[in-house]
Structures are given as C-alpha cells and as structure tokens.
C-alpha positions as CSV (number, residue, x, y, z in Angstrom):
1,M,-42.8,57.6,-6.1
2,E,-39.3,58.0,-7.0
3,Q,-38.0,56.6,-9.9
4,K,-35.5,53.5,-10.2
5,W,-34.0,54.3,-13.7
6,P,-32.1,56.5,-15.5
7,Q,-34.6,58.8,-17.9
8,H,-32.5,57.5,-21.0
9,I,-30.1,54.5,-22.1
10,W,-28.1,54.2,-25.1
11,L,-26.1,50.8,-25.7
12,V,-23.6,51.4,-28.3
13,R,-21.3,48.2,-30.6
14,H,-17.4,50.0,-30.5
15,G,-16.4,51.1,-34.5
16,Q,-15.0,48.1,-36.7
17,S,-11.9,47.1,-35.4
18,A,-8.6,45.6,-36.7
19,G,-10.2,41.9,-35.2
20,N,-12.7,42.6,-37.1
21,V,-10.8,43.0,-40.2
22,A,-8.6,40.0,-39.6
23,R,-11.5,37.6,-38.8
24,D,-13.2,38.6,-42.4
25,V,-9.8,37.6,-43.8
26,A,-8.7,34.5,-41.9
27,T,-12.6,33.0,-42.7
28,E,-12.3,33.7,-46.6
29,A,-9.0,32.0,-46.8
30,N,-10.5,29.1,-44.8
31,E,-7.6,30.0,-41.5
32,L,-8.2,28.2,-38.4
33,L,-6.5,31.2,-36.7
34,I,-7.1,35.0,-36.7
35,D,-3.7,37.1,-37.8
36,I,-3.4,39.3,-34.5
37,A,-0.9,39.5,-32.6
38,E,-2.8,41.7,-29.5
39,R,-4.4,40.5,-27.0
40,D,-8.3,41.1,-27.3
41,V,-8.3,43.8,-25.0
42,D,-5.8,45.9,-26.9
43,V,-7.4,45.1,-30.7
44,P,-7.6,48.9,-31.9
45,L,-10.1,50.1,-34.0
46,S,-9.6,50.1,-37.6
47,A,-9.4,53.5,-40.0
48,L,-12.9,53.0,-41.0
49,G,-13.9,52.6,-36.8
50,L,-12.3,55.4,-36.8
51,R,-15.0,57.0,-39.1
52,Q,-18.4,55.5,-37.9
53,A,-16.9,56.2,-33.9
54,D,-16.5,59.9,-35.6
55,A,-20.0,60.0,-37.1
56,L,-21.4,58.5,-33.8
57,A,-20.0,61.4,-32.0
58,Q,-21.6,64.2,-34.8
59,W,-24.8,62.0,-34.1
60,F,-24.9,63.1,-30.3
61,A,-23.1,66.4,-30.6
62,A,-26.2,67.3,-32.7
63,M,-28.9,66.8,-30.1
64,P,-30.1,69.6,-27.6
65,P,-28.1,69.8,-24.4
66,G,-30.1,68.7,-22.4
67,R,-30.9,65.5,-24.1
68,Q,-26.7,64.6,-24.8
69,P,-25.8,61.7,-22.9
70,N,-24.3,63.3,-19.2
71,V,-22.8,59.5,-18.3
72,V,-20.5,57.8,-20.6
73,L,-19.3,53.6,-19.3
74,Y,-17.2,52.4,-21.4
75,S,-15.2,48.4,-21.6
76,P,-12.0,49.2,-20.9
77,Y,-11.1,47.4,-24.1
78,L,-9.1,49.4,-26.8
79,R,-11.8,49.5,-29.1
80,A,-14.4,50.5,-27.2
81,R,-12.3,53.3,-25.0
82,A,-11.5,54.7,-28.4
83,T,-15.1,54.7,-29.5
84,A,-16.0,56.5,-26.4
85,Q,-13.4,59.0,-26.5
86,A,-14.8,60.3,-29.9
87,V,-18.0,60.7,-28.3
88,L,-16.5,62.9,-25.6
89,Q,-14.3,64.8,-27.5
90,C,-17.6,66.3,-29.0
91,L,-19.5,66.4,-25.8
92,G,-17.3,67.7,-23.5
93,P,-15.9,65.4,-20.7
94,D,-16.1,68.5,-18.2
95,D,-19.9,68.7,-18.9
96,M,-20.4,65.2,-17.7
97,L,-21.5,63.7,-14.3
98,A,-19.2,60.3,-14.8
99,V,-17.1,58.9,-17.2
100,Q,-16.1,55.9,-16.3
101,A,-14.4,52.6,-17.5
102,D,-16.2,49.7,-16.0
103,E,-14.6,46.6,-16.5
104,R,-18.0,44.6,-16.0
105,L,-18.7,46.2,-19.9
106,R,-15.7,43.8,-21.7
107,E,-16.0,41.5,-24.2
108,K,-17.0,37.8,-23.2
109,E,-14.1,36.0,-21.8
110,F,-13.7,32.7,-25.0
111,G,-11.0,30.9,-23.2
112,I,-8.9,28.4,-25.1
113,T,-11.3,29.7,-28.5
114,D,-9.9,33.0,-28.5
115,R,-8.9,33.6,-31.8
116,L,-9.9,30.6,-33.5
117,T,-12.0,30.5,-36.3
118,A,-15.2,28.7,-36.8
119,R,-13.3,26.3,-38.7
120,G,-10.1,26.3,-36.3
121,I,-12.4,25.4,-33.4
122,A,-14.0,22.3,-35.0
123,H,-10.6,21.5,-36.2
124,K,-8.8,21.7,-32.8
125,Y,-11.5,21.0,-30.5
126,P,-14.2,19.0,-31.9
127,E,-15.5,18.0,-29.1
128,L,-15.9,21.4,-27.8
129,A,-17.9,22.3,-31.3
130,E,-20.2,19.3,-30.6
131,Q,-20.9,20.8,-26.9
132,R,-21.9,24.1,-28.1
133,N,-23.9,22.7,-30.9
134,H,-25.5,20.7,-28.2
135,V,-25.6,23.1,-25.0
136,G,-26.2,26.1,-27.2
137,K,-24.2,29.3,-27.0
138,F,-26.4,31.2,-24.2
139,Y,-25.2,28.0,-21.7
140,F,-21.8,26.7,-23.4
141,R,-19.0,28.1,-21.9
142,P,-15.3,27.3,-23.1
143,P,-12.6,26.1,-20.7
144,G,-11.8,29.4,-19.3
145,G,-14.2,31.3,-21.2
146,E,-17.5,32.8,-20.4
147,S,-21.3,31.7,-21.6
148,W,-23.9,34.1,-22.7
149,C,-25.7,33.6,-18.8
150,D,-21.7,34.6,-17.2
151,V,-22.2,38.2,-18.9
152,I,-25.6,38.7,-17.8
153,L,-24.4,37.9,-14.4
154,R,-21.8,40.5,-14.1
155,L,-23.9,42.6,-16.1
156,R,-26.5,42.3,-13.5
157,S,-24.3,44.4,-11.2
158,V,-23.8,47.0,-13.5
159,L,-27.6,47.6,-13.1
160,D,-27.6,47.6,-9.3
161,T,-24.4,50.5,-10.4
162,I,-26.4,52.2,-12.4
163,T,-30.0,52.6,-10.5
164,R,-27.9,53.3,-7.4
165,E,-25.9,55.8,-9.0
166,Y,-27.2,57.2,-12.5
167,R,-31.6,57.4,-11.6
168,R,-32.7,60.0,-14.0
169,E,-29.7,60.6,-16.2
170,R,-28.7,60.4,-19.3
171,V,-26.4,57.2,-19.8
172,L,-24.4,56.0,-22.6
173,I,-22.9,52.2,-22.7
174,I,-20.1,51.4,-25.3
175,G,-19.1,48.4,-25.3
176,H,-19.5,45.0,-27.3
177,Q,-22.1,42.9,-29.6
178,V,-23.0,40.9,-26.8
179,I,-23.0,43.0,-24.0
180,V,-25.7,45.0,-26.0
181,N,-27.8,41.7,-26.3
182,C,-27.0,40.7,-22.9
183,F,-28.7,43.9,-21.5
184,R,-31.5,43.8,-24.5
185,Y,-32.4,40.5,-22.3
186,L,-32.1,42.4,-18.9
187,F,-34.0,45.5,-20.3
188,E,-36.7,44.0,-22.1
189,R,-37.2,40.8,-19.9
190,L,-36.3,38.4,-21.8
191,D,-35.7,34.5,-22.2
192,E,-33.0,32.4,-23.8
193,G,-35.7,31.8,-26.9
194,A,-36.1,35.5,-27.5
195,I,-32.4,36.7,-26.9
196,L,-31.3,34.2,-29.3
197,A,-34.2,35.2,-32.4
198,I,-32.8,38.6,-32.0
199,D,-29.3,37.2,-32.2
200,R,-30.0,34.8,-35.0
201,A,-31.8,37.8,-36.9
202,A,-29.1,40.6,-37.3
203,D,-26.0,41.1,-35.9
204,V,-25.2,44.0,-34.2
205,P,-23.8,46.9,-36.5
206,N,-20.4,48.7,-35.1
207,C,-21.2,51.7,-33.8
208,G,-25.4,50.8,-33.9
209,V,-27.1,52.2,-31.1
210,T,-29.8,50.7,-29.6
211,S,-31.7,53.1,-27.0
212,Y,-34.2,52.9,-24.4
213,Q,-36.5,55.7,-23.0
214,F,-37.9,55.9,-19.2
215,N,-41.8,55.6,-19.3
216,P,-43.3,56.4,-16.0
217,Q,-46.8,55.4,-17.5
218,A,-45.4,51.6,-18.1
219,G,-45.7,49.1,-15.9
220,K,-46.7,49.4,-12.7
221,R,-44.1,51.5,-11.4
222,G,-42.3,52.9,-14.8
223,K,-39.7,51.4,-16.8
224,L,-37.4,51.3,-19.5
225,V,-39.2,51.1,-23.4
226,L,-37.1,50.8,-26.2
227,E,-37.0,53.1,-28.8
228,L,-34.3,52.9,-31.1
229,E,-33.2,49.0,-32.2
230,N,-29.8,48.7,-33.8
231,F,-29.7,52.4,-35.2
232,V,-27.5,53.0,-38.1
233,T,-28.8,56.4,-39.5
234,P,-26.2,58.4,-38.6
235,L,-23.1,56.1,-40.2
236,R,-25.6,56.3,-42.8
237,D,-26.3,60.0,-43.4
238,S,-22.6,60.5,-43.0
239,G,-21.5,58.3,-45.4
240,T,-19.8,56.3,-43.6
241,P,-20.1,52.1,-44.6
242,I,-22.2,50.1,-42.2
243,T,-20.3,46.5,-40.5
244,D,-21.7,44.5,-38.5
245,K,-19.0,41.3,-38.2
246,P,-18.8,39.5,-34.5
247,D,-15.3,40.1,-33.0
248,I,-15.0,36.8,-32.9
249,P,-16.1,34.2,-34.7
250,A,-18.1,30.9,-33.6
251,A,-20.1,28.3,-34.9
252,P,-23.4,28.3,-36.9
253,K,-25.8,30.0,-34.8
254,P,-28.4,27.9,-32.9
C-alpha cells in the first residue's frame, strides 16, 4: 500500500519576536495595551530570536543530507519567514523540493483583542472575558478573530496538501505556538481536553522542535509517531537562551 504521509515532519515555532518582548514589558507594567506599532504580520524577530533561529539552523545542517528537510513550509508572518530563511541559508534552498510561504500557517487571528494584554481585554471587553472563561479557549472566537477550531479547520486543508504533494518527503513547518498545538491535535488525534492539557502544561518554546516520523507498523496503514516534543537541545547546546512566552497574552488558561 502506498505511503500516505511524509517520512518526517518537524513543527517549529518561530524565534523570539519583538512582540514577545513588548508583551513582557506591558504585562510587567500592568499596561492595557502592548506597545508595538507594526501589524502582527510585520513583527520581526528580536536579537535573541535571530540567535535562536541560527542555533536551530545549525542543528538541521548537522544532520546527514538524507535526513535533512527537503520541504520547508512557513507562515508568511515576518518572524516565521525570518526563522525559515535562517534554516534555508544553512541547508541551501536550491536543494529543496519545495519552499513555500503558506497563509494557512499564519498566527491565529485575534480580532478586536489584538495587542491587548489580559488586563486590557478584561478592562475594555469584560463581557468577552466572561464569555471566554465560560466557553473555553478552544471554542471562543473574539469578534473579527478565530477560535482554535477555526485554525484547525484551515490546517486540515494544509494536511490535504501535504499528503497529496509531499508523501515520503521530509517536511519542516515553521509557524506559531497555536499552529504547533493545533497540528498536534490533528496528528495525534486528540480531543479538546487532551490538547488543552498539553497547552496548560507548557508554552511552546521559541525555536522548539516537535517532530513525527512515519512508522509503517503503527496502526492499520502506518502513521506518524511523535518523536520529539518541544525539543530545545539545539538552543541549549549552543548556549542560546530559551524563551517560551506567548505571542499575544490571553486570559488565564482554563
């Protein structure tokens, strides 16, 4: 039977961004608004984020050529694009089967809550904060924004592309924290409770790696099996600080 999945898939969150830094400053100062002028799509990597991306790139470059990614898909947001570019500079884009920015891998849309701290959301939109606490983050959709379910819906379309065009290949996906977790929901066939438990346990580290390898003996037709989870050894071995702050603050995790 023909293999449906890629041989290997790596899920990576982008390096630390200027938005992560601005969020920390705003939260520590009990501000309502994150002081960052750029659109979310234009938020760049911080200086540390560039170092993290380079450490990640060196880790991939140290792999044997036959095990390195040969397909790189990434969010068009600047911080994810720059992380992908760091990897491609080390691996060589000319050796890739495909390199593609894909808008379906973009950050979750926050709608009217964009750039607000958790305190800012509660202050400006108390009814939304109450609704989110009642519904839970998996199903809550802020006006003009997306729920996790909405993100999962667009990622199902990405899976169709991957299984159609990249079966047996080695696919690196660079996106955002919610993208990593929502892919995990799909690959591991989780439910709401299971993925939210993973989310509560730890934030996805910047340039952390979660990976899957195809196992033809698993399941009835073979499937992707979790190999690495929030793996940060490439950063630790290079002496690069590890960060795991969310891009945009939210209410406390349910």
